[in-house]
N, C-alpha and C positions, 0 to 999 in steps of 0.2 A: 835893535835898528839904526843904519845908518839914517843920516841928515836927506838921502836921494829920496827915501819911500815915505816922508813925511810932508806936508803942505805946510808951508811956512808964509803969514803974514796975506792970506786969500789965496797964493800963487801955489798953484797945481803942478806937480813933478812933471816931469817929461816922458810920456811912455814907451819912448827908445831906450832910455834910460834907466828905467824900472826893469824895460825887458831884457835890457843886456845884464842888469845885477842880478836876476832871478838864476840867468842863463850860468853866468860865474859862479853863483852858490851852489849850484847843482853840479857845477864840476868839482868845486872843490870840497863838495859834501861826497861827490862816489870814489875823489883820491882820498881822502881821509877814511870812508869806509873800508877798501881797498887795503888801506894802511894800519888799521884798527882787526881787521880778516889775517892779516900776516903775523902780526905781534902776538894776536892770539893763538895763533897756531905754535908758533914757537914758543910762548910761555904755558899754554897747556896741553899742547900735544909732543910728541915725543920726536921733534927734528934737532932739539937739543941736547948734545951730549953730556951724560954727568957732569965733566968738568965746569958744564955751564951756568951751575946752580946760581951765580952770584948775578949774571944776565938774567936768568930766569925771573928771578925777583925784580931784578930793575923792566922787565917787561909789562910783569905782574902790575907794577907800582903803575904804568905808563898807560894801562889799558883800564885802570880804578881811580885814577888821579884826574880828580874835575877841573884842575889846573893842566894838565895835558889831554887826553884822548876824549878824557869824561869816564861814563862808565861805558866803557865799551868793546865787551869780551862779542866777538861773531865766530860764527862755524857751526862745528859739529860739538856733539859730545860734550863734555866741562865749560866750554867756550858758548855752547846752545844754552845750557843751564844757567850760564852768567846774563846773559842776556836774558831771558827772562824773568829773574830776579832782579835785573835790575828794572824792568817795565811795568813789575809790580808793584815796585817801590816807589816809582817815579823819577829814578835816577836817570840823567838826563849823559848822551855821548854829545861830544864834537859834532860828529855827523850829521846827526839828526838836528842838533840847533841849526845849523848850516842849510840843510832842506827845509826846515822851518821857517827860517828866516826867508831863504829864498820864495817860498809858499805867500808870507805876507807880503812881500814885494809884487808880484802876481795879483794877491787878492787887491793889494792897492790901487795897482796899476786898472780892475775891471773898477775899481771904485770915481778913477779917472774918466776911463772912458765913459762910462754911466753913472753920471750923478747921483739919477734919481735912490741910488741903494745906500749914500749917505742921507741923502734929502729924506726919505723916510726914516723917520724915528725909531722904530723896530729894528731895521735891519742894520740901521749903523752902528745900536746896542750890538748886535749880533760882531760887526766888523770890529768895535771899538773892542771886545771879550778877544775876537781874536790875536788884534795887535798885542793886546796886553797879556797872550797869555794865558786867558783865564779860561780854560775848559770847559770845566764843570759850568759857570755861567754862560759861558757861548753854546751850551746842550739847552739849561733850563730857559736862557731867552729864545732860542727855536723854537722848544715846545710850548713855550707859552704864545708864539707866533700863531703857528697851527691853532693853538686854542681857539684865539679871537678871530683869528681872518681866514681861517682855513688853509689847508693843503695846496688850492688853485690859486691863489694870492702870493702866498710866501714862496714856494717855488717858482715862481715866476720873477720875482723881484731878488732872488739870489741866484737866479738862474746863471748870469755872468761870469759870478765867481763860485758857482756849487762845487765844481769836482775839485778847486781847490782849496777850500772850505773843508771838504770831504777828507782829502789827503792831511789836511793841517790837524782834523781832526783824529784821524787814525794815526798818525803821529805823536801823538800827545796822550792820547787816552792810554786806559791800563790793560786794553785788548791786545796780547800778542799778534793775536791770528790775522789783524786787519794792518798789522805794519806794512808788510811786503807789498800790499796796494797801496797805499800812503806814499812809500818809497819809489814806485816808479810812477808816480802820480807827479812828484817832487821833482825827477831827478828827468822829465821829457818824454818818459814812455807811456806805451797804452797797456792797460790791462790784460794780465792775461794770467796772471795765477791765482787772484782771490778779487771778489769786491771787497770794497772800502768800508763798510758801516760794520756787519758783525766779521768780516774775515771768509765768510764759507767759500770753499774753494773750488776755483774751476773744475775741477775733477768731481767733485760732490754732483753738481749740476748735471757733466755729462753721465755720471752714474743714472743720476735720477731721467734722465729725456734720453731714452734710448732706443725710439721708434725707427724702425727702416726709412717710416714715410713713404705715403701710397697716394696717388692721385687716380680718377676716375672720370672719364669726358661727365661734361654738365652741359644742359639743356637749359637755357637763362629762360625766368620770365619774358615775354612780350614786355613787357614796360621795362624792366634792366635794360634788355635788348635797345630797346629806342633810347634809353640814355646814353648811351654810348658816343664820347666825342671823336667826330675823327678828322680833326682837324688838325693832329699833328703838333700839335703846341706844347710844349711840358705844362703849361696851365689846361691843358684838354686830359693829357693822359693824368693829373692829378687828381683833377675831377673824376676819372675815369675810375680811378682806384679809389674814392671817398665812395662811389656808387658803388662799387663792389661791395664794400664795406670787409670786414675782418672776421667773417665766419668758415673761412680755408676756401674761398671762392681764388682761382689764379683766373686772369685774364691774361691771353695772346693775340694780339692785331696782326695781321699777314698785311703787308703792304707795298705795292708798288710803287718803288721809286723814281723821280725823275729820268734816272736811267735807264729804268724798264725793266731794273734786277726785282726778285723779292728779298724783301727782309722785313724783320720778326720785331716787336716792340712786346715786351714780357712788363705786365703792369702786375706789382707786387705789395701787396696789402701789409699795412703793421699786425699791433699784437690786437689779439681777441678779449684776452683777460684771464683766467683760470678756465681750464677747458682738460678735459682726462680724450678727448676726439682729435682735436683740430692739434697741428702744429703751431701754430700761431698763437699759443698760449704764454704766460708770464714765465714759466718755466723757460720753456723755448727762448724765450726776449734774452732772459739774463746767461742762458747757455750760449746763443750766438754771438752775442758780445765778445767775449774771449776763448769763442771756440770757430774753427773755420768749416766743420759739418755739424747739421744738424737735420731733424725731423724733417722740419721745413725744407731747408737747401735740397735734399734728397728728394723727397716729393716733386718737386718743381723739376728737378735735374731725369726725374722719370717721363712726368708730365712732357718736357720739351723734345725727349727722345721719342717719344710716340708721334708726335709732328711735326718735328721739324727736319729738314733733311743735314747730314751730316755737312758743315761748313761753311753753311748759312750766317749772316751777318745779323746779329741779335744786339740791341739796345735792351738795358735791364733797368727798368725805372721804379724806384720804390721809395714808399713812406715808411717810415719809423723802423720796425723792425723788418720791412719787404726793403728797406735799402741796406741794413747791417747784411738779409739775404745774396742781396746782389751782387756786393761784395764779397761775398763770402764766395757765391757760385765762379764770379771772376777771378779770383785765389786761388781757384782747383784746376790744376793743371790738366788732368782727365778734362773736366767740363768743357776746357777751351781746348783742350785734342781734338774735340767734337764739335765744338760750338766757335765761332769766332763772336767773340763779345768784342764793339768797336767802343761802345760807349757805356757806361755806368752813370745814372743820376739819381743821388740819394737823396731824399725829404726830410728835413728833422730825424737825421741817425747821426749815432755815435760809429763813423767809420772810420775816422783819420789814423787808425792804427792801422789799420787793412791795406794790403799793395795786391793790385793786380798779376796774374801770373805773367799776363804777354805786356811786354814794356811798348804798346799799340795803343791799349786802352786809355782811353781817357775817362775820368772820375769828374764829376761836378758834384760839390758837396751845396744844400741849399738850405741854409740856416736863418731861423728868427733867434735873436739872441734872448729873447725871453722863455725860447722853451727850453727847458730843462733836460731833455732826452738826447742831445748831441751830446751832450758833455759828458754821460754817462761812463763813455770809456776811458775818459780821464784827460781829456783834451776839451779847453772848453772855445768859445769861439773867437775871446781876444786874447789866446794864447799865446804867448810869446815865439813857440816854434815853429817855422812853416813849413808848407807841407813838400812834400816831393814835386818835381813837374807834369807830373802825370794828372796832379789832383787841380782844379780850379774850385775856389769856397769865395761865394754868398755871401755874404751876413748883411743884415738889416733889424731894424724896430722896428714895428708899428704898435700904437694906443692900446693892444690887448693887452694887456697886464695880468693876464689871467691862465694858467695851467690846470687842464690841458684844452682849453681851447684854444691857446696861439700853436698849440702843437697838432690839432687836425687836420685833415687832409684839405678838408675845404677851405679851412683859412690861408694854408698855404697855396693852394690859386688863388686866392683873392689878393692875397699880395703880391702874386707874380704877375697879374695882372694890373693891380691899381698902385703896388708900395713902392715897386722894384722893375717896371717893364725893361730896364736897361739888362738887369740881369736876365729878365725872362728872352729878351732878344737875344744875347749870348747865346745861350743853352739852343733855343730855335734855331740858330744858326748852324750851330755845331751838331744837331740833328736831321738838316737839310738832308742828306741821304733817306733818312726814313719818312719822310714827308710828301705825300702821292695817296694815288687811293688805295683806299683801303677794302682789303680784295677779300677777307675773312675776317673772325672775330670767332674763338675758341675757348670757350670755359673750362673749366676741372673744378673739380671739387678736391681738397688735399687730406690728405688723415697723418695724423701718427704712422698706424699701423696699416 
């Protein structure tokens, strides 16, 4: 590690410098990785002529020498076999070393922003093990914290650095399947190929989660109908999502805006757990992070086609998995060809790697920094990488350092009303066209099949 990533005599490193360092290291890691792949193709492929035997030997030394590119075979065939041999035997490549060093800079920056990471003796032990490349000890300490403090406290404390710690672990453990996910996070991209713990491919999740999606009109109970907030505020929408619950219920409010036009606010709830009927289950949540079309998004699309006239303006408001689904719908060109998605508001959702199909769509991401869920697609709330102009991100902390309590829709509604009223006011101003008289509230029950 360089001096820029180390606190000296009580003086913390400057966040901007750490973020610049991690971006530079990520770019260098990618450049070295490309060079390693090219050298591997020449040394282990058929691109060199027979007369190039001496050159081939030189290239082989280059991709296996600890003083050169390290153990750096990359590519297919023999190169892939060589890379796997290096992972199983713990040999490092220069590209991975650069990527890991960049991740350490990001983890250090998170600790500066969130001093509680180092103030807590247990999480401080995890971070020290990371900084010193003691992968097995980091895993052992993490498991001991889970046993002593429970998952709720552990995940909430580590949330600001959790994605980067997962990526560091993926690149330093002996499991070759999760290397791609670790590399994506380390180089500032979002997860698309696999998850970073075991490395289970997104194709596997897609194969297991193949439901076509189905939506049926639902008559709500009088008690539920009476609980619906009609204030037209973001806090009110989030309260509605909390009241609707995670059993597969979809709420769509039809609103007569200040200009007299009819618009629609779609309320998308989060994950229900393990279910064989609802598209809001755990399988659907993992699938939705990496892939744009899921049974949940297909079921919602079918419900809206039945209800909303073509060309009408929509605001998609989603919590957790609901926020991911909102972004998946906004990224669907076919969906946007029918409906005009003007706004997406994602609350506690990992959506930073997704992009709307319509460049006019505005995206608002609302994140409690001790909520681990928004970082599960690889970008933390204290990331060194900026979001595109279409996105506006509001992050905050409160005294609820317990997960999943800090992730609950009700807690986010409380935050928006009391801890971050300025963020709430900004989102409410953006959604002003949707603020008016609620002329109808329609409910649907969503199914996988």
